[in-house]
N, C-alpha and C positions, 0 to 999 in steps of 0.2 A: 392551528394540530398536528391534523393530515403529513405539515411540510415539514414542521420539525421532530413527529416521528421517525419522516424520509433521512430525515439528516444524519437521524441520532443510529437508525438501520444501516447506512451510508458510512458514516463514520467508522462503525461495530464493524463495522464486515470487511473495512481495509485495517484492521485491524484483528481480526481473525487471520488472515493473510499472514503480515504480517511477523505473526506469534507464530504458525508457521514455519515460517522459511526461517525464523530467528535458533530453530532448534541445531541445528546443522550447517558444516558451510555442506552437505549437499545440495540439501532442502535449500538455501539459499538461492541459490540457481537453477533452481527446480519450475521454472517463471505458471509453466503449466498446472499446474496441482496450484501452487496459490493464488493463481487465478478462477483452478475451483474451488476455493474455499473458501474467499471472495465474494464469491458470484449465490454459494451456496449459503451463507450467514446473510444472508441480504433480498430472498430472492421475492422477498411483497412488493421490493423495486424494481415496475420495469422500466427496460430494458438499460438494467444495469448493465455498466462495463466495470473491470477492474481491472491496470495495469503492475504490475509490478517490475522492477529493478533493484541492482544490488551494486554497491560501489566499495573502498576502504580504506583504511587510512594506515599511516602509519603513528606507532605509539608514538615517537617522536615530531611528529606534527604531519602537517602539510598532507593532501587528497593524493592519490594511487588508485591507478589501473588496476583491477585485481587479478587480471589474467598474467604484468608487470613485476606482479607485485614480493616477490622470492628477492630479484635483483634488484630491486628498487628502498627495498623496507632491510638492507643489513642488519643481522642479527651482530646488538641481543634486542632490539630495537620490537614491537611483537607488530602482526599486521591485523588491523580489525577492519570484522565487515559488518555494515550496516544494512538490512531489505526495505525497501519501502513500497508501500501498495498505496496509489492514487484507484478512491471508487469514483462513479458522475452517476445516476439517475437522473432520470424527465420526471418527474410528479405533476400529476392533475389533479389543483385541488380540489375538485368539484363541484363548487360555485367559486362568478365566474363576474367579476365586475369589469366596471369601466374602469382603465388606465391600466391595468394589469394584465400581465400576459397571461395565454390559456393557459402557460404549461413554468414549469420551473424543474433547469434545472443541479438539481445540488450535488457536493462533491465533499466524498473522507479523504482523507489522508494519514498517513499510518508509517513509523522508522524504528526500527527495532535493530539490535546488538546483535550480531551475532553469535551463540550460544559459545566460547572457545575449548 
């Protein structure tokens, strides 16, 4: 139960960070605050880390870099930006059994499209 709860907390933390980043294009590049929102959401998981990235795609297809999106995705195509947050944390199950590790590293991941 403890491991399941921690896994849900990490997934929710990743979702909270991605939700913050998906609000505007400016917030999509605000990696420090995305990480802050994520780590505050899962304060019960010790040693939790969050990594935030963003990436872009052209509506006509293909992945492009966000920095060159204006030149590599010509009009009438639209630039579609995404935010990805990956969280990780170490959990001690409290009960230790032979053959099982003393701690488990769990991960959460969320990808959201940035509002247009």
